[in-house]
C-alpha positions in Angstrom: -25.0 30.1 18.8 -26.7 26.8 19.9 -29.3 27.3 22.6 -27.5 25.0 24.9 -24.3 27.1 24.6 -26.3 30.3 25.2 -28.1 29.2 28.3 -26.7 27.8 31.6 -29.4 26.2 33.7 -29.0 25.1 37.3 -31.7 23.4 39.4 -32.0 22.8 43.2 -34.7 21.5 45.4 -34.6 20.9 49.1 -37.2 19.7 51.7 -36.3 22.4 54.2 -36.0 21.9 57.9 -39.6 21.3 59.0 -41.2 19.2 56.3 -40.8 15.4 56.2 -41.0 15.2 52.4 -40.6 17.5 49.4 -43.7 18.5 47.4 -41.7 20.7 45.0 -40.5 19.5 41.6 -38.1 21.1 39.1 -36.9 20.5 35.5 -34.4 22.5 33.5 -32.9 21.7 30.1 -30.6 24.1 28.2 -30.9 22.1 25.0 -34.7 22.6 25.0 -34.6 26.1 26.5 -37.2 24.9 29.1 -37.4 25.5 32.9 -40.3 24.2 34.9 -41.0 24.6 38.7 -44.1 23.3 40.5 -45.0 23.5 44.2 -47.6 20.8 45.1 -50.4 20.9 47.7 -52.6 18.2 49.2 -52.7 15.8 52.0 -51.0 12.3 52.3 -48.1 13.4 50.0 -50.6 14.1 47.2 -48.9 17.5 46.5 -45.8 15.6 45.6 -47.8 13.6 43.1 -49.3 16.7 41.6 -46.0 18.6 41.2 -44.3 15.5 39.9 -47.0 14.9 37.3 -46.8 18.6 36.2 -43.1 18.6 35.6 -43.0 15.1 34.1 -45.9 15.6 31.7 -44.8 19.0 30.5 -41.1 18.2 30.2 -41.9 15.0 28.3 -44.1 16.8 25.8 -41.6 19.6 25.2 -38.7 17.1 24.8 -40.8 15.4 22.1 -41.9 18.6 20.4 -38.6 20.5 20.4 -36.6 17.5 19.2 -38.5 17.6 16.0 -36.9 19.6 13.1 -40.1 21.6 12.5 -40.4 23.0 16.0 -38.0 25.9 15.7 -39.5 27.5 12.6 -42.9 26.9 14.1 -42.2 29.3 17.0 -39.6 31.7 15.6 -40.9 35.2 16.0 -44.4 33.8 16.7 -45.3 34.4 20.3 -49.0 33.6 19.6 -48.0 30.1 18.5 -45.8 29.7 21.6 -48.7 30.8 23.8 -51.1 28.4 22.0 -48.7 25.5 22.5 -48.2 26.4 26.2 -51.9 26.7 26.7 -52.7 23.4 25.1 -50.1 21.5 27.2 -51.0 23.1 30.5 -54.7 22.4 29.8 -53.8 18.7 29.1 -51.6 18.5 32.2 -54.4 20.1 34.4 -56.9 17.6 33.1 -54.5 14.7 34.0 -53.9 15.9 37.5 -57.6 16.7 38.0 -58.7 13.3 36.8 -56.2 11.5 39.2 -57.5 13.6 42.0 -61.1 12.8 41.2 -60.6 9.1 40.6 -58.2 8.2 43.4 -59.3 8.9 47.0 -55.7 9.3 48.3 -55.1 12.1 45.8 -58.4 14.0 46.5 -57.9 17.8 46.5 -54.3 17.7 45.2 -53.0 20.5 43.0 -49.8 22.4 42.2 -48.5 25.8 41.3 -46.6 26.1 38.1 -44.1 28.5 36.6 -42.7 27.6 33.2 -40.1 29.5 31.1 -39.5 28.7 27.4 -36.5 30.4 25.8 -36.4 30.8 22.0 -35.2 33.4 19.5 -33.8 35.8 22.2 -37.2 35.7 23.8 -38.6 34.2 27.1 -42.3 33.1 27.1 -43.6 32.6 30.7 -46.7 30.7 31.8 -47.6 30.6 35.5 -50.4 29.5 37.8 -50.3 30.2 41.5 -47.6 31.9 43.6 -44.4 30.3 42.4 -42.3 33.1 41.0 -40.0 34.2 38.2 -37.5 37.0 38.8 -35.0 38.7 36.5 -31.6 40.3 37.4 -30.5 42.6 34.6 -27.4 44.6 35.5 -28.3 46.3 38.8 -32.1 45.9 38.3 -33.8 43.0 40.1 -37.5 42.5 39.6 -40.3 40.0 40.0 -41.8 39.5 36.5 -44.7 37.2 37.5 -47.7 38.3 39.5 -48.7 36.0 42.3 -52.2 34.4 42.0 -52.9 34.5 45.7 -55.3 36.0 48.2 -52.4 38.1 49.7 -51.6 39.6 46.3 -55.2 40.5 45.8 -55.2 42.3 49.1 -52.0 44.1 48.1 -53.4 45.1 44.7 -56.6 46.5 46.4 -54.6 48.4 49.0 -56.1 46.3 51.9 -52.6 45.5 53.3 -49.2 47.0 53.2 -46.1 45.3 51.8 -44.6 45.2 55.3 -47.7 43.6 56.8 -47.8 41.2 53.9 -44.5 39.7 55.0 -46.1 38.5 58.2 -49.6 37.6 56.9 -51.2 34.3 57.9 -52.8 34.2 54.4 -49.4 34.1 52.7 -49.9 30.7 51.1 -53.5 30.8 50.0 -53.4 30.6 46.2 -56.3 31.7 44.0 -55.3 29.6 41.0 -53.7 26.1 40.9 -53.1 23.3 38.4 -55.3 20.2 38.9 -57.8 21.6 41.4 -60.6 22.3 39.0 -61.5 20.9 35.6 -60.3 24.1 33.9 -57.3 26.3 34.6 -56.5 29.9 33.7 -52.7 30.4 33.2 -51.2 33.8 32.8 -48.9 34.3 29.8 -46.2 36.9 29.2 -43.3 37.5 26.8 -40.0 39.2 27.6 -37.0 40.1 25.5 -33.8 38.4 26.6 -30.4 40.1 26.7 -26.9 38.6 27.2 -26.0 38.7 30.9 -29.6 38.3 32.1 -30.0 36.0 35.1 -33.5 34.5 35.7 -34.7 32.9 38.9 -37.7 30.6 39.2 -38.5 29.7 42.8 -41.1 28.2 45.1 -42.5 30.3 48.0 -40.2 28.4 50.3 -37.5 30.8 49.1 -39.3 34.1 48.9 -41.2 33.5 52.2 -37.8 33.2 54.0 -35.9 35.9 52.1 -37.0 39.3 50.9 -36.3 40.5 47.4 -33.3 42.5 48.5 -31.6 39.5 50.1 -32.3 37.4 47.0 -30.9 40.1 44.7 -27.8 40.6 46.9 -27.1 36.8 46.7 -27.5 36.7 43.0 -25.3 39.8 42.4 -22.5 38.5 44.6 -22.5 35.0 43.0 -23.5 35.9 39.5 -20.3 34.5 38.0 -21.0 31.1 39.6 -24.7 30.2 39.5 -24.2 26.8 41.0 -22.9 28.5 44.1 -25.7 31.1 43.8 -28.4 28.3 43.8 -26.7 26.6 46.8 -26.5 29.9 48.7 -30.2 30.7 48.2 -31.3 27.3 49.5 -28.9 27.6 52.4 -30.0 31.1 53.4 -33.7 30.0 53.3 -32.8 27.1 55.6 -30.7 29.4 57.8 -33.8 31.6 58.2 -35.9 28.6 59.4 -36.5 26.4 56.4 -40.2 26.4 57.1 -41.1 25.0 53.7 -39.6 23.1 50.8 -37.4 25.4 48.8 -36.7 25.1 45.1 -34.8 27.3 42.7 -33.9 27.3 39.0 -31.3 29.7 37.7 -30.9 30.5 34.0 -27.9 32.6 33.0 -27.9 34.0 29.4 -24.4 33.6 28.1 -24.9 34.5 24.4 -27.3 35.5 21.7 -29.7 32.8 20.5 -31.5 34.7 17.8 -33.2 32.7 15.0 -31.5 35.0 12.4 -29.1 33.1 10.2 -30.3 29.6 11.0 -31.4 27.2 8.3 -35.1 27.5 9.4 -35.0 31.3 9.6 -33.8 31.3 5.9 -36.6 28.8 5.0 -39.2 31.0 6.7 -37.9 34.1 4.7 -38.0 32.1 1.5 -41.6 31.0 2.1 -42.9 34.5 2.8 
């Protein structure tokens, strides 16, 4: 099955009710198997610049890379190669944002979170920086599969604060890693098997600050057959709860198997071994 037939991707981004502009940026493309979400930070709309640079630079590179005939055999069954490619492109994107922030006064201090999912060969590779999240709904099981890079998460990990107190913490939005803030960046990488029926959610903190995991899961489960509606509902619920921040979501529903097995390049790899 073609990748674009196996994956349904829906993107939504909304400024919320209190912000005058939207510093989130999203990109999703089923032909490429790529989903990217960035939540910018910085004064004078510079956060909008940082998140826009992140999604534009990364999506442009992957569009160029994955349109080439050699790209699929390059990554098939090769998570180390995938991680190498992701790392190189995130490093380059970080450098571009950092350089803009250093060289143009109006962009000083800008940065952005990043969560990127790359689907290939029934696998999902995830790279993330900051506190934008990726969740997976598999059957009745709903779980966050990224780990926030934030002061609040460090407090939770060290037992300094309870999950209930964390919901109301004033430190909720203090990230410990971001793209473009320093000359070097340390993304976290993970690999996950993908099964038909899985539903993945990438989101900015404008969603999960307004809705708890149970509310998000309930919405996805009730609207799983229509992910356009599910995305709209999540944004609406976040705004109904106050819409304190920009809210962005990307939903990816796995409709079919997209294994490399049987493809021309899988046969080529087998012949070359």
